[in-house]
C-alpha positions in Angstrom: 29.8 28.6 -15.1 27.0 30.8 -14.0 26.8 30.8 -10.2 28.4 27.4 -9.5 31.2 27.2 -6.9 33.1 24.7 -9.0 36.5 25.9 -10.2 36.7 27.0 -13.8 38.1 24.5 -16.3 39.2 25.2 -19.8 36.8 22.5 -21.1 34.0 24.5 -19.6 34.9 28.0 -20.9 33.8 29.4 -24.2 34.2 33.0 -25.3 30.8 34.4 -26.3 30.1 37.8 -27.8 27.7 40.1 -26.0 26.5 40.3 -22.5 24.0 38.1 -20.6 21.2 39.9 -22.6 22.9 40.6 -26.0 24.8 38.7 -28.7 25.6 35.0 -28.4 25.7 35.2 -24.6 22.2 36.6 -24.6 21.0 33.9 -27.0 22.4 31.2 -24.6 20.6 32.7 -21.7 17.3 33.1 -23.5 17.4 29.6 -25.2 18.8 27.4 -22.5 17.4 24.1 -23.8 18.8 24.8 -27.3 22.1 25.9 -25.7 22.2 22.6 -23.8 21.5 20.6 -27.0 24.4 22.4 -28.8 26.9 22.2 -26.0 27.0 25.9 -25.4 25.7 25.3 -21.9 26.7 22.4 -19.7 24.5 21.1 -17.0 26.0 21.2 -13.5 27.3 17.7 -12.7 28.2 16.9 -16.3 31.9 16.6 -17.2 32.4 19.4 -19.8 35.2 17.4 -21.5 32.5 14.8 -22.5 29.9 17.2 -23.7 30.2 17.9 -27.4 29.8 21.5 -28.5 28.8 22.7 -31.9 31.7 24.9 -33.2 32.1 26.3 -36.7 29.6 23.7 -38.1 31.1 20.6 -36.5 30.9 18.8 -33.2 34.0 19.0 -31.0 35.0 18.3 -27.5 37.2 20.7 -25.5 39.9 19.6 -23.1 41.4 21.2 -20.0 44.6 21.9 -21.8 42.9 24.2 -24.3 42.7 21.5 -27.0 39.8 21.0 -29.5 39.1 17.4 -30.6 36.6 15.9 -33.0 33.6 14.6 -31.0 32.6 11.0 -31.2 30.3 10.5 -34.2 26.9 11.9 -33.4 25.2 11.5 -36.8 21.8 13.2 -36.6 21.2 12.3 -32.9 19.6 15.1 -31.0 21.6 15.9 -27.9 18.5 16.1 -25.7 17.8 12.4 -26.6 21.3 11.5 -25.5 20.7 13.2 -22.2 17.4 11.4 -21.6 15.3 14.5 -21.7 
């Protein structure tokens, strides 16, 4: 959750390889817009349970009980368009 004072929620926690500068974690930090578009990064104020994340080639939503659910149909919609950016 990168500096926020909000409590951790399972829906907002994803294990990434590497550190803040290497591996997947490094990619997220260097490519924040793309990470937002693929759900690997959630904007402060957004409910992480409603933000689809790209996982193993498909869009899913995470819940606060550790569950993984198919995300609502996104088709080829770009996530940044859904966020109004």
